[in-house]
N, C-alpha and C positions, 0 to 999 in steps of 0.2 A: 732872277726872281721878278715878278710883276707886282706893281702896286695894286691896291684894291680898287678895281674899276669894274662896275657891273657890265657883263655878267661874270667877270673874273672874281675870284675870291682870294684874299690875301691872309696868310696865317703865319706868324713868326714869333719866336720867343727870343728876346734879346737880353743878354746878361749885363748887369751893371758891373763895370770893371774899374779897378784902380790901376793907374799906369805902373804902379810898383810891382804888380803881380802878373804873371802870365795866366792864360785861361786854358781850361781843358774842355774838349767837346766830345759828346757822345751822341751817336745817331742810331736809329733803328727803324726798320720798315714795319708797318702794321696795317691792318684793315680797319679803316676809320668808319664807324657807323654814321650814316646820314639819313635823315628822314625828309622826304619831299612831300609837301602839301601844296597842291596846285589846282587851279581852276582853268577849264578849257571852255571857250565860247567860239562859235562859228557864225559866219555871215556869208551871204552870196552862195547859198547851197546849190542853187539851180544854175549858176554860171557855167558856161561851156568850158572855161579854164579851171574850174574847180573852186571850192569854197576857200575863204580866208579864215584861218584858225588863229585865235588869240590865246596865248599861254602866259600865265603868271602865277605867283605864289610865294612860298618861302622854303628855305632849307633850315632844318634844325640839326645842329652838329653834335656828335657824341663828345663827351668830356675827355680831357687829357690832364693827368696829374703827374707829378714827379716826386720821388722819395729820395731824400738825402740821408745817407746812412753814415754814422760815425762809429768806427770800430778801432780795436787795438789788437795786436798779436798777443795771444795767450802765452805766458812764460813757458819756455821749453818746448813749444810746438810751433807749427807753421799755420795753425788755424786762427781765424779772426773771431773775436768776441764782440758782438754788437753792443755798444755802449748807449747809443741813442739814435733815433731816427725821426725825421720830420717829413710830413707830406705837404706838398704845395700844389694848389690848384692853378694850372696853367691856362686851361680853357674850360669854362664852366659848361656842364651838361646842358644841352638844349639851346646853346647860343644860336641866334637866328640870323639868317642872311636873306634879305628880300630878293626875289626874282622879279625883275621888272616885266611888265606885259610886253610880249613880243608877237608880232603878226607873222603867220606862215601861210603861203599860198599853196593850195592843194595840188593843182596841176593835172588832174585826170578827168575833171568835168563830171556832170551828171549826178550830183548828190551822192558821193562815194561813202563807203564804210571807212571809218577813221579809227586807227589804232595808235597807241603810244608805247614806246619802249625806251628805257634808259640805258645808256652805254657810256664807255669811258673815252670816246673820241678816237680810239686806236683799234676799233674792231672788236673790243671785248664787251659783251652784253652784261649789264648789271641787273637786269630784270627780265621777266617774260613780257610778252606783248599784252597790253591792256586794251580791250575793245571798248571804244567810247560811244559807238553808234554812228548814226548818219549826221543830220544837222542837230548839233547838241548846243544847249545853252546852260551855262553854269555847272557843267559836269565837273565833279570834284574827284581828284586822284590823290591817293596817299600811298607811299611806297617806302619801305625800310630797306636801305641799300648798304653795301659795304664797298667803300671806295679806297683804293690803295693810297697810302700817305707815308711820308718819312718825317719822323720827329727828330729834332736835333736839340740837345741841351748843352748849354755852356755854363761852366762853373768857375767862379773866382773866389779866392779865400784871403782873409786878412786876420790879424790878431791871433795867429796860430799858437802863440805861447801864453795867451791869456788864461787865467785860472778858470774863468767862466766858459772857456771854449772859444773857437774861432767864429768869425762872422763870414757867412757864405752868401754870395749873390748869385742867383740862378736865373737863367733866361734861355733863349734859343729860338728855334723856328720849326714850323711844320710846313712841309711842301706837299701840296695836294695833287692827287691824280685828277684827270679830267672827268667831268660829269656833263653829259649831253642828253637831250631829249630828241628822239627820232619819231616824227609823225609819219605814219604809213597810210596811204590812201589807196583803197581797192574798190573797183566797181562791182565786184562780185565776191561773196564770201567763199563759195565753193565753185569748183569746176576748172577746166583747163584753159578757159578763155578770159581769165581774170587779168585786167590791166592794173598795174601797180605803179605808184610813185611814192617817193619818200623825201622828207625835208628834215633838216637838222637844226636844232637850237642849242647853242653852247650856253650852259648854265655856269659851270666852273671850268676855266681853261687849265689844262695840265701845267704843272709847275708854279701855280699861283701859291701865295703864302699869306698867312695871317700873323700880324705882329701882336705880341702880348706884353703886358707891363713887366718891369723888372721885379724880382721877388727876393727879398732878404730873408735869410734863415740864420738863427743863432744856434751855435753848436751845443753849448751847455754841458760839455764833457771835459774840457780842459786838456792840456798835455799833448798838443800836436797830433791829433788822431788821424787814422786812415779815413779817407772819404770815398764813398761810392755813390753812384747815381743809378736810379731805376725808374723806368716809365710805367705808369699805371693807367688803366682806362677810367672812364667816368664812374665806375662802380668800385674803384679801388683795387681791382684785380691786376696783377702784374702783366705787362705786355711782353717784357723780356727779363732776363736775369740781371742782377746788379752788375755794374761795371766799375771796377776799382780804378779810381783816378790817382791814388797815391797819398803820401803824407801831406798834411795841410800846407807845410812850408815849401812843398814842391809844386804847388798849384799856382 
């Protein structure tokens, strides 16, 4: 894992733990919504070595929630009856990450046509090409992307025999896929004699994480319940199925 250093992004959920109890972890892969709002400026458009492009802006991240479910076996069956559930916000919708201004040298000369495309750093394109024009000033680009991520939740429990229900502490981490901007410089829009050069800007490095604060959850059901964990998106819709962690006193 990398600490949060620009242009890297760090996202993690860490669980508050008591040394008395073991913890349980659940992980899931999902497509994480990311909105890029950026501004592009160029200078030196007539230079023989090509213009210099300056790129900067911000990322707005999609939300991530977790649902802690308390249940018990129905008598005489193997089905579980939900007694109570609590949703916890792990990453607020729209959390912003600043993209520092970064200069990129064009490399094809002669006031080229400039395009921008977002990709994951491993050859997978996340958007189409955006045509910016030739010598641009203050060109704004907005794009809604889906970037692969892995969410990991960690659960610890205490007070499992309390009449008011156990105390649950929830945390974990999200490991992000890469997010890069590719600038493409072409001296001709059409034709077979088009010269092309591209330059890459890393916005988020693959494997970066974001650390989130510890989240306490009160059970409110009593009687050593079964505990499950489920991840939700920023709209509260399930990302995956609930994962049964076991009885409170076994966590």
